[in-house]
N, C-alpha and C positions, 0 to 999 in steps of 0.2 A: 577491451582486448588485453590479454595477459602477456607479460614479458617472458623471456626465455627462462629466467629463474623460476617463475611461478609454474610455467608449463612443465618443466622438468620435475619440480616437486610433486605436482599432481600426478604425473605419469609414474613416478617412483612409488607413490602411495598405492596406485592401482596394481603395478607389476611386482612391487616388493624388491626391486633391483634397480639401483641408480645407473649402473653401467649399461643395462639393457635399454633403459629409457634414453640415455645419451646416444647409444648406437642407433636407435630408431630415429631420433630427431636429427642426428647428423646425416642419416640417409635421406630423410625428407628434405632437408635444407641444402644438401650437397656440400657439406662442410666436414672438417674433421673435428673430433671432440675437443681439441685444444682451443678451437674457435670460441667455445662457450665461455671461457674464462674472461675474455675481453668483450663479450657481447651479452652478458647476463641481463642487461636492462633493455636490450632490443625487443621490439614487438614484431613478431613475424606477420606476414600477410595472412589475411583470413583464409585464403585457399590453402596455404601451407599448414596452418593450424588445424584445418579440417582434415587434411590428409594425415597429419600426425595423430589426431584422435582416432582415425580409422585404423592405422597400423597398430596403435596401442590396444584397440579392441581385439584385433586379430591375434596379437601376442597374448592378451589376457585369456583368449579362447584356446590357447595352447600352440598356435602355429609357431614353428621355430623362427628365431630371429634371422637365421641364415637364409631361409626361404623368403622371408619378407624383404630383406635387403638384397638378396641375390648374390651375397658374397660371404666367404669364410676364409680366414687366414689359416695357412698350413705351411709348416716349415718356414721358408723365407718368401712364400708366395701368397698373393691374394687371388683366390680362385672364385670363379662364377660357380654357383650351385643352383640347382632347380629341384623340384619334386621328383625329377627323373633320376636323381643321384642321391647317394648317401651324403650326409653332412660330414666332411672330414673332421676327425677329432684328434686332440693332442696325443692321445695314447698311441695312435698310429705312427707318430713320428719315431717311436722306438723301433718300429720295423725298418724305417728308412735308415736310422743309425746303424743297425745291425747289418743291413744290406751293404752300406758303404764300406763297412769293415771287411767284407768278403768279396767285393767286386774288383776284379783285376783290371788293370789299365787296358783300354781298348776292348773291354768285354761286351758280351751281348746279354741283355736283360729282357725278360718277359714278365709283364705285369698282368695278372689274371683278374678280371672283374674290376677294371680300372675306374669305373664311375666317372667322377669329375676329372680324373687324370692325376690326382694328388700325388700318389706314390711315384708314378712314372715321371712326372714333371719335376718332382723334387730330386730324383736321381739324375735326371738329365741336366738339371741346373748345376748340380754339384760335380758331375763327371761329364764334361763336354765331349770327351773322347769315346763315350759309351754309345752303343747302338741300343735303343730302347724300343721295344714293340709292346703295345698295350692292347688288350683284348676285352671286349664286353659284349654280352648278348643283347644289350639294349641299344638300339639305334639312337634313341633320344639322348641317352647318357653319352654316347660317343660324340654326338653333336656338341654337347657341352665341353667335353674334354678337348675336342679340336679347337673350339673357340678359345679355351684357356691357353692351349699351346701357342696359337697365333698371337694372342695378346701379349704373352710373355716372351715372345721371340724364340720359342722352342719348337719350331715347326719340324725339326728333324726327328722328333718322336713320331713313330708310325702307329696309327690306330686301326684296328681291324675288328670287324663285326663277326661274332660267332660265340659258340659255347665252349668255354674253357680252352683246351688245346686245339680244337678243331681248325682254327684259322692258321695254325703254324705247323702243319703236317710236314714231316721230313726236315724240320729245322732243329738246331741245337743251340743251347744257351749256357752261359757260365753261371747265371743266376735266374731263378724263378721266384717271384714274390707275389703275394696275394693277401688281400683282406676280404676273404670270402664270407658268404652268409654263415653264421654260426649260432643262431638263436633257435631253440627248439620251438616247434609250432604251437605248443601250449603255454609258453612262457607268459606269465601275467604282465611282464613289463611291456609287451607289445601294445597293450592298451593304455600305456602311460606316457606322458611327456612327449618329446620330439619323435619317438619311435612311431607314434600314431600316424604321422604325416610322411614318413619315409617309405620308399618302395619296398613292399613286403618281400619281393623276390630277391632283394639284396640283403635281407635280414635273416630269413628263415631257411633252415636246412634240415628237414626231417624231424623225427620224434625226439632226437637228442642233440640236434644242432650240428651233427658231425658228418652228415651225408656228403656234402661238397668237399670237406677236408679229406675224407677218406678217398674220394675219387681223385682229387688232386695228387695226393701222396702216391696212389697206385699208378697213375699215368706219368708222373713227372720224370721217372728215370729214362723214359724214351726220348725226352726232350732236353736232357742235361748232358753236357760233356762230362767225361770222367773228372771227378774232383769238383764238379759244379755243386751249387747250393740251392736248396729249396727253403724258403722262409715264409711263414704265414702267421697272420694274426688270428686270435681266437678269444673266447670268453675267459674270465678270471678263474673259473673252476674247471677248465678243460685241458690244462697243461698235461696231466697224467694221461688222459685219453688220447691227446694229440701225439704224445711220444710213442704210445703203444701202436699207432698206425704204421710205424716204420719197420720194415723188414730189415733186420741187421745183417742179412746176407747181401743186401743191396746198398745199405746206408751205414754211415759211421758218424761219429761226433754229434749224436742226437742230443739236443738241449732244449730247454725252455728258459726264456728270459723274462724278467719282471718289468713292469712299467714303473713310472715315478711314484705310484701309490703302492709299490711292492706287491702287485698282483700279477700272477702269471698272465702274459700277454702275447708273446711271440714264441713259436716253436720252429725249429729247423733242423736240418741234417745235411750232410755232404754225401754225394753219390760216390760209391766206390768205383 
């Protein structure tokens, strides 16, 4: 039987990534990665070694680490994720930052297409005085978001099932945020990497990836108070097209912000 040091080295050779190997072994053994420093010579039980070999094979076949472990860190939160939800990504934290800059005290927030609840729960964690309503068309995704809210002690976030604004008829918000589908249906990246395993309905939006963004921008004024903000994530090459969706007779302060890699990532505007 091999010790921890050898097992990790072999898995790293297979995966080409030491951090992924450590994350998977930590998941199997129920420890954190710091544990390995003091236990490199330990020999895990045969059952644990077999399970680790299985998850390494799954990762080598392309399955995302987040789906294998059922967890992904986002903002200051550790979130459950499943194949029913998108995997929260670091670039989406830029949307949270911009939202917090524009969210008034005691404001009302609507998160469209909440998935695992990442954006809604991050805002609720940072602004306890805020009313947060999160919507998704997938019942399975909302089940995940609800579990995340309960585990994090953020049960005051309200989750509703439905298509975009449909579950909040006649309601008004100070801020609407969204990480909607924004990949075009013919994009070659859909057949690569983690995207192969993520829900297509949360990724693809028409021939140019902009169908859902256009719909959100068109409908949002009816759900925002005067002076309220709409912010949404999009692809690195969609900043210009995203800004062009705003009617300047309804919106002002139209802008696009870059992520940490200096790529266009979030566009928004303020309702007149």
